[in-house]
C-alpha positions, 0 to 999 in steps of 0.5 A, a space after each residue: 500500500 505504501 508503494 502505491 501511495 509513494 507512486 501517487 505522490 511522485 506522479 502528482 509532484 511530476 505534474 506540478 513540476 511540469 506545469 511550472 515549466 509552462 509558466 516560462 511561456 505566455 503564448 500557445 499556437 494551436 496547429 491547424 490540423 493534427 496528424 490524425 485529422 483529415 481536415 483543419 479543425 476536424 471535430 472542433 478539437 483545435 478550437 476546443 484547445 484554443 478555448 482551454 488554453 485561453 482559460 488557463 491564461 495563455 495568449 492562444 492562437 490558431 496557426 493561421 492567425 496573425 501573431 504579435 511581432 515578438 512571437 514572429 521574430 522569436 518562435 522560441 517564445 511559443 509553445 505548441 500542443 500536439 494531440 497524440 491519438 492511439 490506434 484502437 478498434 474499440 476505443 478512442 485513446 489520446 493524450 496531449 503533449 505541450 512542446 517548445 520550439 525544438 520539440 522538447 516535451 514540457 508537459 504530457 496529459 493523462 490519456 483520455 478515453 471514450 467508447 463512443 462510436 461517433 468519432 466527433 463525440 468520442 474525440 471531444 470526450 477524450 480530449 476533454 478527459 485528457 485536459 483534466 490533467 491541468 486541474 486548477 492550474 492557472 498561468 503564473 508567467 515568469 519569463 526566464 531572462 537570458 534563456 539559452 534557447 532564445 539566445 541561441 535562436 537570436 544568433 545571426 543564423 536567424 537573420 539569414 533565415 529571414 533573408 531566405 523567405 522570398 526563395 522558400 515558396 519557389 523551392 517548395 513548389 519544386 521539392 519533388 525534383 530536389 534531392 539532398 546529400 547526407 553522409 553519402 546517401 541521397 534523400 528526397 522530400 515526398 509531399 504527403 499533404 498540404 504542408 507535410 513532407 516525408 524525408 525518404 532515402 531515394 535508393 531504399 525509400 526508407 522514411 527517416 523523418 518528416 517536415 511540416 511547414 510552420 504557420 507562425 514563421 514563414 520559411 521555417 518548418 518543424 522537422 523530425 530527422 533520425 529521431 531528433 526534433 527541431 527546426 528546418 529551413 533552406 540556406 542560400 545555396 538551397 541546402 536543407 539546414 536543420 537545428 536541434 536542441 541537444 541535452 546540454 541546451 546547445 544547438 546542433 546544426 546539420 546541413 544537407 547540401 542540395 544535389 539538383 
């Protein structure tokens, strides 16, 4: 019995500490569409999250809405919630992860579950159940002055990205014919939706990552590559540049030169 009481206390303590991490941020940007959704704001889930985070005290926006300039210039001041839905024939099971600009998970809700057959009803019930993890939490904003993740992003690399904004749209229209080199292998970007691309090995067709266009910073994409999560953008010569946050809170940069 004592064992279970200790586990419960540790669980509650973990939630409280994770919620304190959220206090370092004031802005939440809700994606237009999550991976399991077939259309934007399907079942009203994205609007539901916006309402919830507004009620918690955050400045909350949907991905296509105009942002204050301070968040556009520094997307590392922004958090993003992601709904993770499990595959299950008889139940709708999901949870929500709150991630920073480098994909680091700062808070994970409990699983929300529903046995309703109607997908809209089931997803809404499961999301609402999952959101109960916030309890009576209210944002007590305490910005971390000199936060390294912000300082790193404000280095000259950021200014170079802004200069490339005019080239990004034309590049993305040609992605199907563009390939990149990484450690002697050739990789291509395969369009899997309006803003989603898979990174595939051109020879084996193995999927090693994905790239999702960011709605709050033109020219920058959320990227996952070889198990790492971060940001991606194009350099002056069309190379694909990726930035990942290391465990030591420093930025690791990987450049994939453009082949054609």
